[in-house]
MARVO-774284 format. One record per residue (C-alpha): residue in three letters; residue number from 0; x, y, z. Coordinates in Angstrom, 1 decimal. Last residue first. Example, Ala and Ser with C-alpha at 12.3 -4.5 7.8 and 13.67 -1.06 7.14 Angstrom:
2
NODE   res     n       px       py       pz
NODE   ser     1     13.7     -1.1      7.1
NODE   ala     0     12.3     -4.5      7.8
END
This chain:
129
NODE   res     n       px       py       pz
NODE   phe   128      0.7    -19.2     -2.6
NODE   phe   127      4.5    -18.7     -2.0
NODE   asp   126      5.5    -15.0     -1.7
NODE   phe   125      8.4    -13.4     -3.4
NODE   asp   124     11.5    -11.4     -2.5
NODE   gly   123     14.1    -11.2     -5.3
NODE   ala   122     14.3     -7.4     -5.3
NODE   ala   121     13.6     -6.1     -1.8
NODE   lys   120     10.1     -5.4     -0.7
NODE   thr   119      9.3     -1.8     -0.1
NODE   leu   118      6.0     -1.6     -2.1
NODE   pro   117      4.4     -4.3      0.1
NODE   gln   116      1.1     -4.2     -1.9
NODE   ser   115     -2.0     -4.2      0.2
NODE   his   114     -1.7     -0.6      1.0
NODE   gly   113     -3.6      1.2      3.8
NODE   his   112     -5.4      4.4      3.0
NODE   arg   111     -7.8      3.8      5.8
NODE   leu   110     -6.8      0.7      7.6
NODE   gly   109     -9.4      0.5     10.4
NODE   ala   108    -12.1     -1.5      8.6
NODE   ser   107    -11.1     -3.8      5.8
NODE   leu   106     -9.9     -2.9      2.3
NODE   ala   105     -6.2     -3.2      3.4
NODE   lys   104     -6.9     -6.6      5.0
NODE   gln   103     -8.6     -7.9      1.9
NODE   met   102     -5.7     -6.6     -0.1
NODE   asp   101     -3.3     -8.4      2.1
NODE   ala   100     -5.4    -11.6      1.9
NODE   leu    99     -5.6    -11.6     -1.9
NODE   lys    98     -8.9    -13.4     -2.8
NODE   val    97    -11.4    -10.6     -2.4
NODE   leu    96    -14.8    -12.2     -2.6
NODE   ser    95    -15.2    -12.3      1.2
NODE   leu    94    -14.6     -8.6      1.4
NODE   ala    93    -17.6     -8.0     -0.9
NODE   thr    92    -19.8    -10.3      1.1
NODE   thr    91    -19.1     -8.5      4.4
NODE   val    90    -19.0     -5.0      3.1
NODE   asp    89    -22.3     -3.9      4.6
NODE   val    88    -22.9     -0.2      3.7
NODE   ile    87    -23.3      3.0      5.7
NODE   trp    86    -24.1      6.4      4.3
NODE   glu    85    -23.7      8.7      7.3
NODE   ser    84    -20.4     10.0      5.9
NODE   pro    83    -22.4     11.8      3.2
NODE   ile    82    -21.1     11.3     -0.3
NODE   ser    81    -19.9     14.5     -2.0
NODE   ala    80    -16.2     14.0     -1.3
NODE   thr    79    -16.5     10.4     -2.6
NODE   ile    78    -17.2     11.7     -6.1
NODE   thr    77    -13.7     13.2     -6.4
NODE   asp    76    -11.8     10.2     -4.9
NODE   ile    75    -13.8      7.8     -7.1
NODE   phe    74    -12.9      9.8    -10.2
NODE   glu    73     -9.3     10.2     -9.2
NODE   ala    72     -8.9      6.5     -8.5
NODE   leu    71    -10.6      5.6    -11.8
NODE   gly    70     -8.2      8.0    -13.7
NODE   arg    69     -5.2      6.6    -11.9
NODE   ala    68     -6.2      3.0    -12.9
NODE   lys    67     -7.0      4.2    -16.5
NODE   gln    66     -3.7      6.0    -16.9
NODE   val    65     -1.7      3.1    -15.6
NODE   ala    64     -3.6      0.7    -17.9
NODE   leu    63     -3.0      3.1    -20.9
NODE   asp    62      0.7      3.1    -20.2
NODE   ile    61      0.8     -0.7    -20.2
NODE   gly    60     -1.2     -0.8    -23.4
NODE   gln    59      1.2      1.6    -25.0
NODE   leu    58      4.1     -0.7    -24.1
NODE   val    57      2.2     -3.7    -25.5
NODE   lys    56      1.4     -1.7    -28.7
NODE   val    55      5.1     -0.8    -29.0
NODE   ser    54      6.0     -4.5    -28.7
NODE   asp    53      3.5     -5.4    -31.5
NODE   pro    52      4.8     -2.7    -33.8
NODE   thr    51      8.4     -4.0    -33.6
NODE   asp    50     11.4     -1.6    -33.4
NODE   leu    49     10.7     -0.3    -29.9
NODE   val    48     11.7     -3.6    -28.3
NODE   ala    47     15.0     -3.3    -30.2
NODE   ser    46     15.9     -0.5    -27.7
NODE   gly    45     16.8     -3.2    -25.1
NODE   gly    44     14.6     -6.3    -24.6
NODE   leu    43     15.2     -6.9    -20.9
NODE   asp    42     15.8     -3.3    -19.9
NODE   leu    41     12.9     -2.1    -22.0
NODE   leu    40     10.6     -4.7    -20.4
NODE   gln    39     11.8     -3.6    -16.9
NODE   pro    38     11.2      0.0    -17.8
NODE   glu    37      7.5     -0.8    -18.6
NODE   ile    36      6.7     -3.1    -15.7
NODE   arg    35      7.1     -0.4    -12.9
NODE   glu    34      4.1      1.5    -14.2
NODE   ile    33      1.9     -1.6    -13.6
NODE   leu    32      2.9     -1.7    -10.0
NODE   tyr    31      2.3      2.1     -9.5
NODE   ala    30     -1.1      2.0    -11.2
NODE   val    29     -2.1     -0.9     -9.0
NODE   asp    28     -1.0      0.9     -5.9
NODE   his    27     -3.0      4.0     -7.0
NODE   leu    26     -6.0      1.7     -7.4
NODE   glu    25     -5.5      0.3     -3.9
NODE   ser    24     -5.5      3.8     -2.4
NODE   val    23     -8.7      4.7     -4.3
NODE   val    22    -10.3      1.5     -3.0
NODE   arg    21     -9.4      2.6      0.6
NODE   met    20    -11.0      5.9     -0.1
NODE   leu    19    -14.1      4.2     -1.3
NODE   ile    18    -14.4      2.2      1.9
NODE   glu    17    -14.1      5.4      4.1
NODE   pro    16    -16.7      7.2      1.9
NODE   leu    15    -19.2      4.3      2.2
NODE   ala    14    -19.2      4.4      6.0
NODE   glu    13    -18.8      0.9      7.3
NODE   glu    12    -20.9     -2.1      8.2
NODE   val    11    -19.2     -5.5      8.8
NODE   ile    10    -21.6     -8.2      9.5
NODE   thr     9    -20.1    -11.1     11.3
NODE   ala     8    -21.3    -14.3      9.8
NODE   lys     7    -23.7    -16.1     12.1
NODE   thr     6    -23.4    -19.8     12.7
NODE   gln     5    -26.4    -21.7     13.9
NODE   ile     4    -25.9    -25.0     15.5
NODE   glu     3    -29.0    -27.0     15.8
NODE   ser     2    -29.3    -29.7     18.4
NODE   pro     1    -30.5    -33.0     17.3
NODE   met     0    -33.8    -34.2     18.8
END
């Protein structure tokens, strides 16, 4: 009779407000990263970038993405204040779907308001994946 090996995934249960505040932090990071793109595009293309309607639309899209990320962060932050800390959810499956290891770590327990994006990296630094 073959022995059966059962593996159990570790269930990670956390207070919903704590999880949501980590999502808020990540959204602020996303907004910051997107916001840094616009001046770089202007540096690369010079003022001529503003002469073409398509380029202006791209720059407006970047600005809109920043506003949306910050708006979502503020929305989640505000509604989180009214969620009881006793509300516990299992984040095991959700965390397993996050592909960026640093983001997965930032969204995991114990890193409230952690950041997945190393915002202090020097220019020219990059990660192989």
